[in-house]
GUDREN-51473 format. One record per residue (C-alpha): x, y, z; residue in three letters. Coordinates in steps of 0.001 Angstrom, whole numbers, plus 500000, padded with zeros to 6 digits. Layout:
<rs>
XYZALA...
</rs>
This chain:
<rs>
854470447262265542UNK857136449169267790UNK856709452062269813UNK859623453889271239UNK857588457109273573UNK859975460021275015UNK862602457066275186UNK864743457228271923UNK866412460461273165UNK867975459078275888UNK870069456579274300UNK873835457003273712UNK873348456330270400UNK870384457203268642UNK870943456305265398UNK871755452506266190UNK868173452731268855UNK866542453463266039UNK868232450329263885UNK867350448203266159UNK863826449208266306UNK863728448608262496UNK865651445368262805UNK863340443858265295UNK859916445443262991UNK859020442248260576UNK859394443884256773UNK855695446028255962UNK855955446850259929UNK855393450068261806UNK857602451890264205UNK856525454716265961UNK858624457292267741UNK857189460215270181UNK860111462859271253UNK859658465945273439UNK859915468945270724UNK862266471428269684UNK864371472390273516UNK863737475389273644UNK860077475776273230UNK859659472666275653UNK859391473967279282UNK860131471179281408UNK863650471981279734UNK863813475198281194UNK863485473297284424UNK866127471318283864UNK868291473065282901UNK868072475086286109UNK868276471799288101UNK871421470531286173UNK873202474011286291UNK873584472206290390UNK875710469631289804UNK879172469879288082UNK879265468861283875UNK877142470088280635UNK874261469631280977UNK873215466447278727UNK871456466782275043UNK868618465749273215UNK869989464286269496UNK866548464066268395UNK864893466955269192UNK863825469665267143UNK861771470116263659UNK862609467228261525UNK865716465364263154UNK863872461978263982UNK862238462579261179UNK866250462598259280UNK867381459754262034UNK864948457944261025UNK864950457545257336UNK869328457285257794UNK868096454464260092UNK866895452163256755UNK862610453209258077UNK860766455655255878UNK858679457731256918UNK854501457965256794UNK853315460286259108UNK854906462653261468UNK852688465538263917UNK853210467919266340UNK851236467767269838UNK851232469780273082UNK850515468125276654UNK851155470381279190UNK852071469224283015UNK850024471050285738UNK850355470945289675UNK847143472582291522UNK849856473853294151UNK853719474586295256UNK854219470934297125UNK852864469101294739UNK854741470261291627UNK857849469766294268UNK856647466076295224UNK855905465122291186UNK859431467118289725UNK861795465704292293UNK860516461852291873UNK861524462037288215UNK864907459894287208UNK867213462826286076UNK865741464524289230UNK866954461953291199UNK870088461940290587UNK870938465356291133UNK869432465330294839UNK871468462397295606UNK874940464957294850UNK873381467723296247UNK870550466709298448UNK867093467665298204UNK866503471226299674UNK869441472133296791UNK867197470828294634UNK863916472259296062UNK864391476056296074UNK865967475471292482UNK862827473876291467UNK860877477261293432UNK862790479530291600UNK862658478920288283UNK858597477270288346UNK858531480620289432UNK857791481792286218UNK855309479391285600UNK852725479995287800UNK849544480170287974UNK846726483014288726UNK844889480200290530UNK848140479550292551UNK849275476465290591UNK851870476480287864UNK851588474778284231UNK854424473606281652UNK853346473689277890UNK855731470807276471UNK854447470070272503UNK855854467079271777UNK856142465478268098UNK855406461609266988UNK856829460562264171UNK856244457120262191UNK857649454841260001UNK857020451461257668UNK860326449430256932UNK
</rs>
């Protein structure tokens, strides 16, 4: 079995990455992949887009996101889809400092911090995260994701 959790959408060539998962899976073996849901439904992407605006250049694209896209890519890579399902997860932060500390530690945020400084990133996060504030003063990001299982 090969698993790929929240990784294939970062590959420069996602079909080539999926072909590699098929190549290293024995005949009759399983490939299971999980990717975020549609970009317009994942709250984390709202946050990433806001922070990405701090640096020049286009925002990153994630080609495997959206209904049916990963399934089609797996078939193109020579795999037979046997199951797909949608799930929900949430990132919850009890307070602003926890939210800022956790979000600024992620790889993409660290890259932006190197470009524009931590203060600028923290201010952008404060602004965009306001819409996700809970009644108790914390923050909650709803993040749907998709699991696709295929066989070789």
